[in-house]
N, C-alpha and C positions, 0 to 999 in steps of 0.2 A: 504494499499500499504506500503511495507517495506521501512524503511528509507534508503536514498541514502548513499552509502559508500563514505567516504572522500578519495580523491586521494592523493597519496604520492607525494613528490617533483619530484621523477624520472618519475612517470606517467604523471605529469603535463608537465614536460619538453618534454617528448616524444610526448604528445598530441600537444603541441605548435609547435614542429618541423614538425610534419605531416601537421599541418594547414598551416605553412609557405611554405612547399613544394607544397602543393595543390594550394595555391594562386600564387606561382611563375609560375605554369604551365597554369593558366587560361588565356583565351583570353581577349582582352579589353572590348568586349561587356558583357561578363559574369562578369567582374570586375565592370563595371558600374551598372549592375543590383544588384550585391551584395552590393555595396556602397549605392545605392538608398534604398534597403531594410533596411540596417543598419540605414540610416538617418530617414526613416519612423518609425523604431522601437524606436530610441532615442527620436524622436518627441513625439511619443505616450507615452513613459515613463515619459517625462517631463510634458505632459498634465495631466497624471494621478496623478503625484506627486503634481502638482499645484492644481488639483481638490480636492485632499485629504487635502491639507494644507489650501486652501481658498475656502470653499464650497459656501460662500455667493457671492463672486465675479463670480464664475462659474454660479450660478443661475441668477445673474444680467445680465451676458453676454448672457445667454440663452434667458431671457426675451427680451433683446434689439434686439437680432437676430430675435426672433419671431415677434416683433413689426415691424421691417424693412421688413420682408417677407410679413406681412399683408398689409403694405402700398404699396409694389411693386405689389401685386396681385390686390389691388383695382385700381391701375393706369394702369394696362395692358388692351389691347383691346381684343375683342372676339377671333380673330385669335390666338394671343399669348396665351390666356387662354386655347384654345383648344389644341394647341401644347404642352403647359406645362402639361396639364392633360394627354395627350397621353404619353408623355415621363415619367411622374410619374407612370402611369399605367404599362408601359413596365419595368421600373426599379423595381417596386414592384413585378411584375410577376417573374422576374429573381431572385430577392432576396428570394421570397417565395418558388421557385422551388429548391433552394440550401439549404434551412434551414433544420435543424434537427427536430426531434419530440419535443425535449425539448424546442428549440427556438420557434417552432410553438405554443406549449402550453403557453409559456411565453408571446408571442406576443398577443395571444387571451386574456389572463388574463389582460395584461396592457390595451388593448383596451376596455375590459369590465369595468375596473375601471375608465378609462377616460370617458366613456359614462355615468356611474353612477354619477361621479362628475359633469359633464356638466348638466345632468338632474336635479340634486339637486340644481344647481345654477340658472337655467332658471325659468322664471315666468310662470304664468298660460297661458298668451297669447302666449309666445314662445312655450310652450308645445302644445297648440292647433294648432299653425301654423306648428310645426314640424310634428305632427300626420297627419294633412291634406296633407302636402307635401309628407309624406311617403305613405299615401293612394293613392294619385294621381300617385306616381311613381309605386306602386304596380299594379294599374289599367292599366297604360301604358304598363308595362312589361307583364301583363296577356293578354292584347289585342294584343301586338306584337307576343307573343307566340302562341295565337290562330290563328292569321293570317298566321304565318309561318307554323303551323301544317296544316291549311286548304289548303295553296298553295302546301305544300309537298304532302298532300293526293290527291289533284287534279292532280298533276304531276305524282304521282304513278298510279293513276287510268287511266290516258291517256296512260302511258307507258304500263300498263297491257292490256288495250284494243288494243293497237298496237301489243303487243306480242301475244295476243289471235288471232288477225287477221292473223298475220304471221303464227302462228301455224295452224290455220284453212286452210290457203292456202297450207301449206306444207303437212298437212294431206290429203287434197284433191289430191294433186299431188302424194303422196304415195299410196293413194287408187287407182288412175288411173293406176299407175305403177303395183300395185299388180293385178289389173284386166287384164292388158295386159299380165302379166306373167301367170296368170291362163288360159287365152285364148291360149297362146303358149303351156302351158302344156296340155290342152285339145286337141289341134291340134296334138301335138306329140304323145299323147296316142292313138288317133284315127289312126294316121299314122302307129304306131307300131302294132295296132290291125289288120289293113288291111294287113300288111306284114306277120303276123304270120300264121301258118297252122291252119286249122279249129279245130284241136284237142285242141289247146291251147287258142282258142278265149274265151272259158268260163272263164278262169282265168283272161284274159285281160279285159273281160266285168266286172268282179268283181272289178278290179282296176279302171274301168271307172265309177263305181257307183257314185263316188263323183261328176263327171262332169254331169252325168244324173240327179243327185238329187239337182243340184245347184238351180234351180227355187224354189223347195220346201224349201230348206234351206233359201233362201232369203226371202220367204214368212213367214217362221217361225221367222226369225229375226225381220221382220217388225211387226209381232204380238207381239213379246216380247217388242219391243220398244214402241208399243201402250199402253201396260199394265204397263210400268214403268221399263223394263229390270230386273225383278225379276226372278231369277233362283235358283234352289236348289243347295246344295253343290255337289251332284253327277253330275248334268249337268255341273256345272262350271268345275269340275275336268276332265270330259270327253272332254269338249271344249278345255281346256288348253292342254291336252294330244294330241288331234288331231291337234291343232295348232302347238305344238312343233314338231310333226312328219312332218307336212307340211313344216315348216321352216327348219328342218334339211335336207329334200330332196331338197328344193330350194337352200340351202347354199352349198350342195355338187355339184350342177351343175353350180354355178355362177363362173364367171371369176375373175381374180385378180382386174380388174378395178371396176367391180360391187361390189366386196367385200370392196375395199377401199372407194368407194362412200357410201356404206351402213354404214361402221364404222364412216365415217365423219358425215353422217346424224344423227347417233345415238349420237355421241359426242355433235353435235349442239343441238339436242333435250334435251339431259341430262343437258347441260349447261343452255339452255333456261328455263327448268323446275326449276332448282335450283335457277336461277335468279328471276324467277316469285315467287317461294316460299319465297325467302329472302325479296323481295319487299313487298309481302302481309304481312309477319310477321312484317316488319318495319312499314307498314302502320297501322296494328292493334295496335302496341305499341304506335305509335304517336297519334292515335285516342283515345286510352285509357288514354294517358297522358293529352291530351286536355280535355277529359271528366272529369278527376280528377281535372284539374285546374278550370274547370267551376263548380265543386261541384257535378258532375253527375257520379256515379259509375254504369256501366251497369251490369246487372245480366247475368253471363256467365255459370251458373250451367248446363243449358240444353245443350249448346254447348260443355261443357266439357264431359258430359255423352255421347253425340253422338260421340265425338272424341275418348273416351275410348272404346266405343263399336266397332267403326271402326278399331281401332288399335288391339283390341282383335281378331276380325275376320281376319284381315290381318296376325296376328301371327299364328292363327290356319291354315290358308291357306298355309302359308310359311312352317310351320312344316310338314304338310301333303305332300307337294311337295318335301321337302328335305328328308323325310323318304322313298319316292318312287324312288329317283334318285340313280344311280349306283355309284360305286367307282370312275370310270373315270370322270363322270359328276361332282361329288363332288370335285375331285382334280382340274378339269378345272375351276369350279366356284370359288373355293378358290384362285386359281392363278390369275384369272381375278380381283377378289376383292382386292387381295394384290397389284396388279399393280395400280388399281384405287386409293387405299389408299395412296400409295407412290407418285403418281402423284399429288394428292390433297394436301398432306403434303408438297410437294416441292413447290407448288404454294402459300401456305398460308403465310401471313405476320408474322412478329415477335410477334406482339401484339396478333394475333389470335392463334399462337402457345402457348404463355404464358397462355392465357385464357383457351385453351383446356387442357393443362397440369394441370392447377390449378383445373379445374372442374373434371378432371379424378382423381386427388389426393383426392379431397373431397369425390368423389363417393367411392373410395377405402377405405378411412378412415371410412365412414359410414358403408360400408359392413363389415369391420373388427371389428367394434365396436359391431355389431349385432350378429356376429358369436359366437358359444359356444366354449368351450375349446377343445372338440374333433375335431371340424371342423378346429380350428386354428392349432392344431397339425398335422391334415391331410394336410392342405394347406402348412405348413412349410416343412413337409416331401416330398410332391410332388415337391415343389420348390427346395429343396436340391437335389432331384434326377435329376431334369431338369438341374440345374447348374452343377452337376457332369458330366452329359452327354455332355453338351455344352463344358465344359472345357476339357473333354477327346478328343473331336473331333476338337478343335481349333488348329491352327498352331502356330508356334513360333512368327510369326509377329503379329497375332491377339492377342496372349497372351501379347506380349509386349505393344501393343497399348491399350489393356484393362487396364493393370496395370498403364500406363501413364495417361490415362483418370481418373482412380480412384485416382491417386496421385494428379492430378491437382484439382479435386473436393475437396479432403481433404484439400489442401492448401487454396482454396477459403473459405471453411467453417471455418478453423482455423484462417484466417485473420479477419473474421467478429466477432469471439468470444471475449468476454471481459476477463479482468485479472482474475476475479472470476471464470468464466467458464473454463478458461484454467487451473487454479489450481485444480478445481473439477475434470476435465477430467484426469489430471495427477495422482491425488489421486486414482481415480477409475481404471485407467490403471495399476497403480502399485499394487493395491490390487488384481485386476483380474490376474496379472501376478504371484503374490505370491500364490494365490489359485491354479493356474494351476501348478506351480512348486511343491507345496505340494501334489497335486493329482498325478503328475508324480512320485514323490518320493515314495508315498504310493503304487502306482501301481507297480513300480519296485520292491519295498520291498516285496509286496504280491506275485509277480511272482517268485522272488528269493526264498522266503520262500517255496512256493508250489514246486518249482524245487528241493530245498534241501530236503524237506520232501518226495518227490517222490523218489529221489535217496536213501535217508536213508531207507525208507521202502522197497525198492527193494533189499537192501542188508541184511535185517534182516531175521532170521530164524523163524520157527514156534513158538519156546518158547518165543522169544522176542516179536513176534506179540501178543501172548496170554497174556503176562505180560503187554504190552502196553494197550491192550483193557481192562484188569482188572483194571489198574490204571485210565483209562478214566472213567470207570463205577463208581469206588469209589469216584473219584473227583466230578462227577455229582451228586451222592447221597448226598455227604457232602454239596454241594452247595444248593441242594433242601432242606436239613434239616435246614441249616442256614436261608434260606429264610422263611420257615414255622415258625421257632422259632422267627424271627424278626417280622413276621406278628402277631403272638400270643402276643408278648410283646407290640406291638402297639395297639392291641385291648384291652389289660389290662389297658394300660395307658389312652386310651380314656374313658373306662368305669370308671376308678378311678377319672379322671377329671370331668366327668359328675356327679359322686356321691358327690365329694367335692363341686362342684358348687351348687348342690341341697342343701347340708348342710349349705353352707354359705349364700345362698340367698333363704330362704324359702318364702312361700307366707305369707305376713305379712299385718296386718291391720294398721290403723292410729296410734294407741297407740304404737305398736311395732316399727313402723317407727320413731316416735318421740323419743322413748327410744334409738333406735340405733343411731339416729343423735346426741343425748345428749352424749352418750358414745364416739362417734367418736370425738366430740368437746373436751371432757375432755382428751381423749388420745392425741389429737393434742396439747393441752395446756401443758401437762406434758413434751412434747418436746423430744429433742435429748438424754438426759441422759438415759432415759428408753430404747429408741431405741438402743443405744449403748450396754447397758447391755444385751438386748435381742439378739443382734448380736453376742455377745461374748459367749453366752451359747451354750453348746453342743446339737445338735439336735439328740434326741434318735430315734424318728420315723419320717422318712423323708416323709412318705405317709400322714402325718397329719400336714404339714406345712400351717399355716394360710396365707390367701391371704391379701396382702397389696394393698390398692386402693389409688392412689394419685390424683384421680379425672380425669376429661376430659380435653382435650386441648381446652379450651374455650377462652383463651386470644390471641388476634391477634395483631401482631406487626404493627404499623401504617406506617412503612417505607417499609418493604419487605413482609408483609402479612404472616409472619411465625407464626405458632401456638405454644403456651406455656401453661404451667400449671398455675393454679391460684396463687400458692405459689411463682412462679418465677416473679411475677410482682414487679418491683422496685418502689421506691417512686415517681420518676419523670415520671413514665408511659412509659419509653423507655427502650428497651431490649438491652443488651450488647452482649449476646451470639450469636445471629443470624447475625446481620449486623453492630454491633458496633455503635448503635444509628444512623443508616443511613449513616455512613461513608463508608461502603463496599457496592458497587453496582455491582452486577453480571450482565453481559450481557445476553440477552435471548439466549436460546439454539438454535443452528443451526439445520436446517433440515438434517436428516440422508441421506447421499448420496447414490446413487446407485453404485454397487449392494449390498451394506451392508444392506440397508433396506429390500430388497427382501430376503437376506440370513437369517436375524433375524426374519422375519415374515413368514418363511416357504413358500415363493412364488418363490423359485429358485430351479432348478434341483439338486443343490449341497448343499442345506440347511442341509440335514441330516449329511453329512460329515463335514460341517462347525460347526454345533452345537456339534458334537463329538470331534472335535479338536479345540474348541473355546479357551481353555486355552493356547494352543501353539500359536495360532494367537495373542492372547492378550499379551503374553509374547514377541512375536517377535515385536510388535508395541509399547510396553510400554516404556516410558521414565520417570522412577521414581528412587528414591534413594533405595539402598538395603544394608542391613547390613549382614555381613558374617564373620565368624571366620575361619581364614586360617593362615597358616604359610608361610611367604614369602620365596621364594627360595634363597639360598646363592648366592653371587656374585652380579655383576652389570647387568643393563638392565631393561627393563619394566616389571612390575608385571603383570602376566596373571592369571585369575581366570576362571576355567572351570565350566560351569553351565550345569547340566544334565537336559535336557527336558524343564524346565520352571523356572521362577523367582518367589520366595515367598516374599511377602511384609509384613513387620512388622507394625502392627497397633499401633500408638502412639497418644497421645493427640496433637492437633494442636492449635496453637495460632494465633492471629491476629496482 
């Protein structure tokens, strides 16, 4: 955190004046509250000061207070003890609900330390008594939990039986109503058939086949029920299609009252099924929890396989039905589904909404972590197209409301961020803004250059065009020749280095190695005078310069773990060049922020441009000293130095 700036005398006076004006305008109640807060603060400061100056007195006061509290608790009755425990539990619940994560971890650590100290001080009999009381308490809690789960399961079972009975009565009523409707339908068909001319009765008879075949159909359904209601997918599809046609014909002829009654019955049935499923799920969860408490974990692999097979069959059936539906049926189904979803989401509680959004976010994150780069790019492209379409079609009011919602969300997020996160966000925003500005400038320059070149080439004649093309050809040939020459020189240097390395380090045996080590020792003993004379000599053949080996970096600094050569080891075994014998301690390197890390690691769309212009970016962000030779302008005023493109740094020795 940066140091706080010291206020000047004028700023202090202005601050005091504003405080006096504010206090003169406040009402008596606010004044009492402010004075009470100041008194509490002064009292707290005095207590802290006294506690720092006299820690023994504070500890003695604490012990005396604890002794009095123990005596009061021993003298209180059962009702007073129960009331005190209830009040303490409520006070602890309120305090723990408002505490932060750091306070929560600190409280748990203090509680753990107190428990360890108490257990270290207690005797073996106290330990045995404590363990026995803990076992009895756990057994009582387990028994209470099992009784509660059993009673809940019994209540759920009775509610399920009652709901099943109600559903059975309702289904029986619906079946009777459907039978009455079918009888009316058959009567109307027979009446229409009798009123038709004889030439059309054959077609009416075809329409009446369903009525004539009703006994056979009922017998077929009874046979299917006897064998377990097993039907093929073709039979099921044909049955569902015929049922859909019949329901469509019936719904076309029904009145407004019948339609409202049918929709009401469907809503009641849907709500009942949902409630029944919810209760069954809760019952299964509670039974599973009770079994886990008893140490019994049921094997549910078979049930899971059956559920997976059932869900797979339902998915196939749904997909086949949706592939056969028309566009109008699809739009009607999606509209009804949207209405149901909106009604359900309007009725859900805040906790259910938060849980649903959290689960949806986790699902989305898992799916996006599993997708490949091409799928990610396609998804982002589709999302961008959808966003552009929505924003093109939105009105001025919707655009304003969307921007206001986005601004409020950003304010909430930024209020929750810390000082470090705020600084990192500002740095990344500034860096991203500068990258965008550089891109815009480069794009504008490229466009201006292309326009200029197009205008220039439009005005040149044939001779100038031929001359320009010849110059481009010669420039390209020269560049290719230079590149080939540079490659040949690099190949020669690599071959020469390999040859020299082979001459200097041949395959040697033990005698040659001992002789070489002896020669190296004698050369090192002769020391610096010979090295100086050798350095002053003129090198005639630079391709035969002997290699000087100063050894490996085998000595490690005990303070900063820096590597040194063996000859750099001082007498006190502490190095001065790296950390000044432990006096210089560098802080650990910070994590590279985004999007700088992505730009440097070639994981950003603009990494190529960034690496191409990296020296310009570095110069723009550099805060270093610079040496320059310039002539100051005559006259008065500030001195200005114009820098073309970038800043060059002069490397000089650094001291500590």
